Backbone as JSON Lines, residues from 0, in Angstrom:
{"i":0,"aa":"M","n":[105.02,162.03,181.71],"ca":[103.91,162.83,181.23],"c":[104.25,162.57,179.97]}
{"i":1,"aa":"R","n":[102.81,162.21,179.21],"ca":[102.66,161.89,177.77],"c":[102.43,163.7,177.01]}
{"i":2,"aa":"R","n":[102.71,163.77,176.14],"ca":[102.67,164.74,175.46],"c":[101.28,165.21,174.33]}
{"i":3,"aa":"G","n":[100.58,164.14,174.14],"ca":[99.55,164.04,173.16],"c":[100.21,163.73,171.71]}
{"i":4,"aa":"Y","n":[101.23,163.12,171.69],"ca":[101.29,162.53,170.28],"c":[100.5,161.79,170.0]}
{"i":5,"aa":"A","n":[99.85,161.75,168.82],"ca":[99.28,160.45,168.22],"c":[99.94,159.1,168.06]}
{"i":6,"aa":"R","n":[99.0,158.02,168.97],"ca":[99.86,157.06,169.15],"c":[101.51,157.18,169.19]}
{"i":7,"aa":"G","n":[101.81,157.95,170.16],"ca":[103.38,158.06,170.06],"c":[104.38,158.65,168.78]}
{"i":8,"aa":"A","n":[103.55,159.04,167.65],"ca":[104.53,159.7,166.65],"c":[105.26,160.41,166.89]}
{"i":9,"aa":"R","n":[105.97,161.37,166.59],"ca":[106.68,162.36,166.92],"c":[106.94,163.01,165.48]}
{"i":10,"aa":"C","n":[106.29,164.04,165.66],"ca":[106.94,165.35,164.03],"c":[108.28,165.79,164.17]}
{"i":11,"aa":"R","n":[108.61,165.6,165.35],"ca":[109.78,166.41,165.62],"c":[110.51,165.78,166.73]}
{"i":12,"aa":"S","n":[111.58,166.09,166.47],"ca":[112.95,165.67,167.68],"c":[114.02,166.44,168.27]}
{"i":13,"aa":"P","n":[114.31,166.51,169.18],"ca":[115.71,167.36,168.96],"c":[116.51,166.82,168.72]}
{"i":14,"aa":"V","n":[117.96,167.53,168.1],"ca":[119.1,167.54,167.79],"c":[119.74,168.17,168.16]}
{"i":15,"aa":"R","n":[119.63,168.8,169.08],"ca":[120.44,169.6,170.15],"c":[119.73,170.9,170.73]}
{"i":16,"aa":"P","n":[119.81,171.49,171.66],"ca":[119.48,172.39,171.91],"c":[118.71,173.66,171.43]}
{"i":17,"aa":"G","n":[117.51,173.63,171.36],"ca":[117.45,174.75,170.05],"c":[117.17,174.68,168.53]}
{"i":18,"aa":"H","n":[117.62,173.23,168.46],"ca":[117.39,172.96,167.03],"c":[116.26,171.49,166.69]}
{"i":19,"aa":"W","n":[115.88,171.55,165.9],"ca":[114.6,170.13,165.79],"c":[115.07,169.68,164.63]}
{"i":20,"aa":"E","n":[114.86,168.41,164.15],"ca":[114.1,168.04,163.05],"c":[112.78,167.69,162.76]}
{"i":21,"aa":"V","n":[112.82,168.12,161.73],"ca":[110.77,167.94,161.72],"c":[110.61,167.4,160.73]}
{"i":22,"aa":"R","n":[109.52,166.75,160.45],"ca":[108.88,165.78,159.38],"c":[107.43,166.04,159.2]}
{"i":23,"aa":"A","n":[107.25,166.74,158.19],"ca":[105.66,166.89,157.86],"c":[105.41,165.6,157.63]}
{"i":24,"aa":"R","n":[104.51,164.64,158.08],"ca":[104.01,163.26,157.71],"c":[102.49,163.03,157.82]}
{"i":25,"aa":"V","n":[102.44,162.29,156.43],"ca":[100.61,161.98,156.16],"c":[100.22,160.89,156.81]}
{"i":26,"aa":"E","n":[99.78,160.59,158.11],"ca":[99.57,159.18,158.44],"c":[99.0,158.47,157.4]}
{"i":27,"aa":"R","n":[99.22,157.32,157.54],"ca":[98.51,156.08,156.85],"c":[98.37,156.85,155.36]}
{"i":28,"aa":"F","n":[99.57,157.48,155.0],"ca":[99.82,157.69,153.05],"c":[100.01,156.34,152.25]}
{"i":29,"aa":"V","n":[100.51,155.01,152.81],"ca":[100.95,153.84,152.25],"c":[99.63,153.66,151.5]}
{"i":30,"aa":"E","n":[98.62,153.7,152.26],"ca":[97.05,153.02,151.77],"c":[96.45,153.65,150.7]}
{"i":31,"aa":"P","n":[96.68,154.8,150.72],"ca":[96.45,155.34,149.03],"c":[97.19,155.48,148.37]}
{"i":32,"aa":"A","n":[98.36,155.39,148.51],"ca":[99.28,155.13,147.62],"c":[99.53,153.66,146.69]}
{"i":33,"aa":"L","n":[99.41,152.81,148.02],"ca":[98.74,151.57,146.99],"c":[97.72,151.36,146.48]}
{"i":34,"aa":"L","n":[96.28,152.3,146.58],"ca":[95.6,152.58,145.87],"c":[95.75,152.83,144.3]}
{"i":35,"aa":"L","n":[96.22,154.16,144.43],"ca":[96.65,154.73,143.31],"c":[97.45,153.57,142.22]}
{"i":36,"aa":"L","n":[98.33,153.44,142.84],"ca":[99.15,152.17,141.99],"c":[98.27,150.96,141.7]}
{"i":37,"aa":"L","n":[97.46,150.33,142.43],"ca":[96.73,149.25,141.89],"c":[95.06,149.71,140.42]}
{"i":38,"aa":"R","n":[95.15,150.94,140.88],"ca":[94.25,151.77,140.04],"c":[95.02,151.68,138.4]}
{"i":39,"aa":"E","n":[95.97,151.9,138.8],"ca":[96.79,151.96,137.42],"c":[96.71,150.69,136.35]}
{"i":40,"aa":"R","n":[96.79,149.68,137.74],"ca":[97.14,148.25,137.0],"c":[97.39,147.2,138.19]}
{"i":41,"aa":"P","n":[96.71,145.76,137.95],"ca":[97.12,145.2,139.08],"c":[98.61,144.53,139.02]}
{"i":42,"aa":"M","n":[99.06,144.57,140.35],"ca":[100.39,144.22,140.68],"c":[100.49,143.08,141.63]}
{"i":43,"aa":"H","n":[101.94,142.56,141.81],"ca":[102.06,142.1,143.01],"c":[102.74,142.74,143.73]}
{"i":44,"aa":"G","n":[103.01,141.79,145.36],"ca":[103.45,142.62,146.42],"c":[104.71,143.32,146.32]}
{"i":45,"aa":"Y","n":[105.85,142.61,145.3],"ca":[106.98,142.88,145.3],"c":[107.06,144.12,144.6]}
{"i":46,"aa":"E","n":[106.54,144.16,143.53],"ca":[106.02,145.28,142.46],"c":[105.5,146.12,143.18]}
{"i":47,"aa":"L","n":[104.64,146.5,144.11],"ca":[103.82,147.28,144.86],"c":[105.56,148.05,145.73]}
{"i":48,"aa":"I","n":[106.02,147.04,146.19],"ca":[107.02,147.84,147.37],"c":[107.69,148.47,146.63]}
{"i":49,"aa":"E","n":[108.31,148.2,145.58],"ca":[109.47,149.21,143.95],"c":[108.82,150.12,144.08]}
{"i":50,"aa":"R","n":[107.39,150.24,143.86],"ca":[106.8,151.63,143.46],"c":[106.17,152.61,144.41]}
{"i":51,"aa":"I","n":[106.29,151.93,145.52],"ca":[105.55,153.12,146.65],"c":[106.28,154.18,146.66]}
{"i":52,"aa":"P","n":[107.61,154.32,146.26],"ca":[108.34,155.3,146.51],"c":[108.08,156.2,145.24]}
{"i":53,"aa":"E","n":[107.63,155.96,144.17],"ca":[107.09,156.89,142.97],"c":[105.81,157.71,143.68]}
{"i":54,"aa":"V","n":[105.12,157.18,144.23],"ca":[103.94,157.98,145.03],"c":[103.92,158.52,146.32]}
{"i":55,"aa":"A","n":[104.67,157.78,147.04],"ca":[104.38,158.33,148.44],"c":[106.12,159.28,149.07]}
{"i":56,"aa":"G","n":[106.72,159.07,148.13],"ca":[107.93,159.82,148.3],"c":[109.23,159.0,148.6]}
{"i":57,"aa":"E","n":[110.26,159.43,148.39],"ca":[111.7,158.41,148.31],"c":[111.63,157.75,149.58]}
{"i":58,"aa":"D","n":[111.55,158.65,150.85],"ca":[111.83,158.0,151.86],"c":[110.45,157.39,152.58]}
{"i":59,"aa":"V","n":[109.54,157.06,151.8],"ca":[108.59,156.37,152.28],"c":[108.98,154.72,151.73]}
{"i":60,"aa":"R","n":[109.0,153.73,153.12],"ca":[109.35,152.62,152.82],"c":[108.56,151.54,153.59]}
{"i":61,"aa":"V","n":[108.18,150.59,153.05],"ca":[107.8,149.82,153.48],"c":[108.0,148.3,153.63]}
{"i":62,"aa":"D","n":[108.12,147.34,154.74],"ca":[108.38,146.51,154.63],"c":[107.74,145.35,154.01]}
{"i":63,"aa":"V","n":[108.26,144.21,153.94],"ca":[107.48,143.13,153.04],"c":[106.2,142.34,153.97]}
{"i":64,"aa":"G","n":[106.09,142.22,155.41],"ca":[104.92,141.9,156.06],"c":[103.86,143.04,156.51]}
{"i":65,"aa":"N","n":[104.63,144.25,156.73],"ca":[103.38,145.56,156.41],"c":[102.74,145.43,155.43]}
{"i":66,"aa":"L","n":[103.53,145.2,154.14],"ca":[102.87,145.35,152.89],"c":[101.61,144.25,152.86]}
{"i":67,"aa":"Y","n":[102.07,143.42,153.39],"ca":[101.27,141.91,153.09],"c":[99.99,142.37,154.24]}
{"i":68,"aa":"R","n":[100.42,142.81,155.84],"ca":[98.96,142.51,156.76],"c":[98.25,143.87,155.83]}
{"i":69,"aa":"I","n":[98.63,144.8,155.48],"ca":[97.59,146.33,154.66],"c":[97.05,145.34,153.46]}
{"i":70,"aa":"L","n":[97.38,144.88,152.72],"ca":[96.72,144.1,151.56],"c":[95.53,142.93,152.27]}
{"i":71,"aa":"R","n":[96.33,142.37,152.94],"ca":[95.21,141.31,153.46],"c":[93.81,142.23,154.1]}
{"i":72,"aa":"A","n":[94.3,143.42,155.06],"ca":[93.15,144.12,155.98],"c":[92.4,144.59,154.47]}
{"i":73,"aa":"L","n":[93.22,145.14,153.49],"ca":[91.87,145.89,152.6],"c":[91.54,144.62,151.54]}
{"i":74,"aa":"E","n":[92.24,143.28,151.78],"ca":[91.2,142.52,150.86],"c":[89.68,141.88,151.63]}
{"i":75,"aa":"E","n":[89.79,142.19,153.06],"ca":[89.33,141.56,153.96],"c":[87.85,142.66,153.6]}
{"i":76,"aa":"E","n":[88.68,143.83,153.6],"ca":[87.21,144.93,153.54],"c":[86.53,144.86,152.31]}
{"i":77,"aa":"G","n":[87.26,144.6,151.2],"ca":[86.6,144.7,149.65],"c":[87.01,145.44,148.71]}
{"i":78,"aa":"I","n":[88.59,146.12,149.42],"ca":[88.99,147.4,148.66],"c":[89.87,146.81,147.46]}
{"i":79,"aa":"V","n":[90.67,145.59,147.62],"ca":[91.09,144.69,146.34],"c":[90.57,143.56,146.8]}
{"i":80,"aa":"S","n":[90.81,142.88,145.59],"ca":[90.92,141.29,145.68],"c":[92.36,140.89,144.81]}
{"i":81,"aa":"S","n":[92.22,139.65,145.3],"ca":[93.68,139.03,144.24],"c":[93.55,137.74,144.21]}
{"i":82,"aa":"E","n":[94.23,137.2,143.24],"ca":[94.4,135.95,142.86],"c":[95.75,135.41,142.42]}
{"i":83,"aa":"W","n":[95.92,134.11,142.54],"ca":[97.62,133.97,142.1],"c":[97.41,133.06,140.86]}
{"i":84,"aa":"S","n":[98.86,134.19,140.33],"ca":[99.29,134.5,138.86],"c":[100.42,133.27,138.91]}
{"i":85,"aa":"A","n":[100.08,132.18,137.91],"ca":[101.7,131.68,137.86],"c":[102.26,131.99,136.29]}
{"i":86,"aa":"D","n":[101.35,133.06,135.44],"ca":[101.99,133.42,133.95],"c":[103.05,134.41,134.52]}
{"i":87,"aa":"L","n":[103.59,134.62,135.63],"ca":[104.65,135.34,135.41],"c":[106.12,134.71,135.69]}
{"i":88,"aa":"P","n":[107.13,135.45,135.24],"ca":[108.26,134.1,135.72],"c":[108.69,133.65,137.22]}
{"i":89,"aa":"G","n":[109.21,132.71,137.29],"ca":[109.0,132.58,138.58],"c":[108.05,131.92,139.27]}
{"i":90,"aa":"P","n":[108.42,131.63,140.76],"ca":[107.09,131.02,140.99],"c":[105.54,132.15,141.28]}
{"i":91,"aa":"A","n":[104.33,131.33,141.59],"ca":[103.53,132.17,141.5],"c":[103.53,133.13,142.28]}
{"i":92,"aa":"K","n":[102.75,134.34,142.19],"ca":[102.34,135.36,142.87],"c":[101.18,135.76,143.2]}
{"i":93,"aa":"R","n":[100.48,136.19,144.28],"ca":[99.34,136.41,144.47],"c":[99.53,138.45,143.42]}
{"i":94,"aa":"T","n":[98.53,138.27,142.72],"ca":[98.64,139.98,142.11],"c":[97.1,140.6,142.62]}
{"i":95,"aa":"Y","n":[97.29,141.27,143.25],"ca":[96.36,142.33,143.75],"c":[95.94,143.46,143.13]}
{"i":96,"aa":"E","n":[94.14,143.38,142.71],"ca":[93.69,144.27,142.09],"c":[92.82,145.25,142.77]}
{"i":97,"aa":"L","n":[92.23,146.72,142.19],"ca":[91.55,147.36,143.02],"c":[89.93,146.93,142.62]}
{"i":98,"aa":"T","n":[89.35,146.92,143.58],"ca":[87.47,146.85,143.54],"c":[87.04,148.06,143.23]}
{"i":99,"aa":"E","n":[85.83,148.04,142.55],"ca":[84.7,149.0,142.99],"c":[84.93,149.77,144.03]}
{"i":100,"aa":"A","n":[84.8,149.4,145.08],"ca":[84.68,149.83,146.42],"c":[86.0,150.51,146.76]}
{"i":101,"aa":"G","n":[87.21,149.85,146.28],"ca":[88.74,150.15,146.14],"c":[88.44,151.68,145.52]}
{"i":102,"aa":"S","n":[87.97,152.01,144.59],"ca":[87.88,153.2,143.66],"c":[87.66,154.36,144.25]}
{"i":103,"aa":"R","n":[85.98,153.94,145.01],"ca":[85.6,155.0,145.61],"c":[86.44,155.46,146.87]}
{"i":104,"aa":"L","n":[87.22,154.34,147.8],"ca":[87.7,154.5,148.76],"c":[89.23,155.37,148.32]}
{"i":105,"aa":"L","n":[89.67,155.2,146.75],"ca":[90.84,156.19,146.22],"c":[90.33,157.38,146.11]}
{"i":106,"aa":"D","n":[88.82,157.62,145.89],"ca":[88.41,158.81,145.64],"c":[88.36,160.01,146.99]}
{"i":107,"aa":"R","n":[87.92,159.38,148.07],"ca":[87.64,159.96,149.49],"c":[88.94,160.29,149.77]}
{"i":108,"aa":"W","n":[90.02,159.42,149.08],"ca":[91.54,159.58,149.87],"c":[92.13,160.99,148.73]}
{"i":109,"aa":"A","n":[91.48,161.26,147.83],"ca":[91.92,161.98,146.95],"c":[90.97,163.43,147.56]}
{"i":110,"aa":"E","n":[90.25,163.55,147.72],"ca":[89.16,164.84,148.47],"c":[90.06,165.04,149.89]}
{"i":111,"aa":"A","n":[90.22,163.99,150.65],"ca":[90.93,164.6,151.98],"c":[92.22,165.26,151.62]}
{"i":112,"aa":"L","n":[93.06,164.49,150.71],"ca":[93.98,164.72,150.48],"c":[94.21,166.54,149.95]}
{"i":113,"aa":"R","n":[93.06,166.74,148.97],"ca":[92.86,168.16,148.66],"c":[92.83,168.82,149.44]}
{"i":114,"aa":"E","n":[91.71,168.55,150.67],"ca":[91.87,169.31,151.82],"c":[92.78,169.47,152.46]}
{"i":115,"aa":"A","n":[93.28,168.6,152.99],"ca":[94.44,168.91,153.85],"c":[96.02,169.75,152.85]}
{"i":116,"aa":"Q","n":[95.49,169.71,151.81],"ca":[96.42,170.36,150.74],"c":[96.03,171.94,150.97]}
{"i":117,"aa":"R","n":[94.73,172.4,151.3],"ca":[94.34,173.6,151.49],"c":[94.43,174.43,152.42]}
{"i":118,"aa":"V","n":[94.72,173.43,153.47],"ca":[94.78,173.82,154.95],"c":[96.27,174.32,154.72]}
{"i":119,"aa":"V","n":[97.43,172.53,154.66],"ca":[98.52,173.31,154.42],"c":[98.96,174.74,153.64]}
{"i":120,"aa":"A","n":[98.37,175.13,152.7],"ca":[98.66,175.83,151.59],"c":[98.5,176.91,152.53]}
{"i":121,"aa":"G","n":[97.18,177.4,152.9],"ca":[96.5,178.58,153.97],"c":[97.95,178.81,155.39]}
{"i":122,"aa":"F","n":[98.12,177.64,155.83],"ca":[99.45,177.88,157.24],"c":[100.7,178.67,156.13]}
{"i":123,"aa":"L","n":[101.05,177.81,154.9],"ca":[102.12,178.26,154.35],"c":[101.92,179.92,153.88]}
{"i":124,"aa":"R","n":[100.69,180.19,153.26],"ca":[100.48,181.76,152.91],"c":[100.82,182.45,154.04]}
{"i":125,"aa":"R","n":[100.39,182.1,155.31],"ca":[100.32,182.87,156.32],"c":[101.88,183.01,157.16]}
{"i":126,"aa":"Y","n":[102.54,181.91,156.67],"ca":[103.59,181.96,157.12],"c":[104.69,183.18,156.67]}
{"i":127,"aa":"E","n":[104.37,182.98,155.13],"ca":[105.17,183.69,154.26],"c":[104.9,185.21,154.44]}
{"i":128,"aa":"Q","n":[103.47,185.52,154.88],"ca":[103.2,186.89,154.99],"c":[104.07,188.07,156.26]}
{"i":129,"aa":"G","n":[104.66,186.65,157.01],"ca":[105.12,186.75,158.15],"c":[104.7,187.35,158.85]}
{"i":130,"aa":"G","n":[103.22,187.73,159.36],"ca":[102.77,188.18,160.42],"c":[102.56,187.55,161.53]}
{"i":131,"aa":"R","n":[102.47,188.37,162.5],"ca":[102.84,187.79,163.98],"c":[101.41,187.96,164.63]}
């Protein structure tokens, strides 16, 4: 019987009877992290992979294939643009840049995250009050 987890994702798992490992996750948080990094300046994929943990947390890792799938989808939607850059050391690299539409999407992400923060803060206040 399926327990209603979003797309099979579990936020908690049993470690031993009566004890759980719990992970508070923000779904799809890689997307706003990428947008924020690209607002700072254009970057190529491997640099984005290295810098995502700065924004999304040290345990957030994205493999190369997934990163480029996300970037391609964002480019198809007009959220980012890219061009080949041969002026960097080594072979030519595709450099990604945030578009105007991407800036507007990043603004929406910030609004949604502020709302999520408000909800979580309310939960924590109630928890800390110890009410039953």
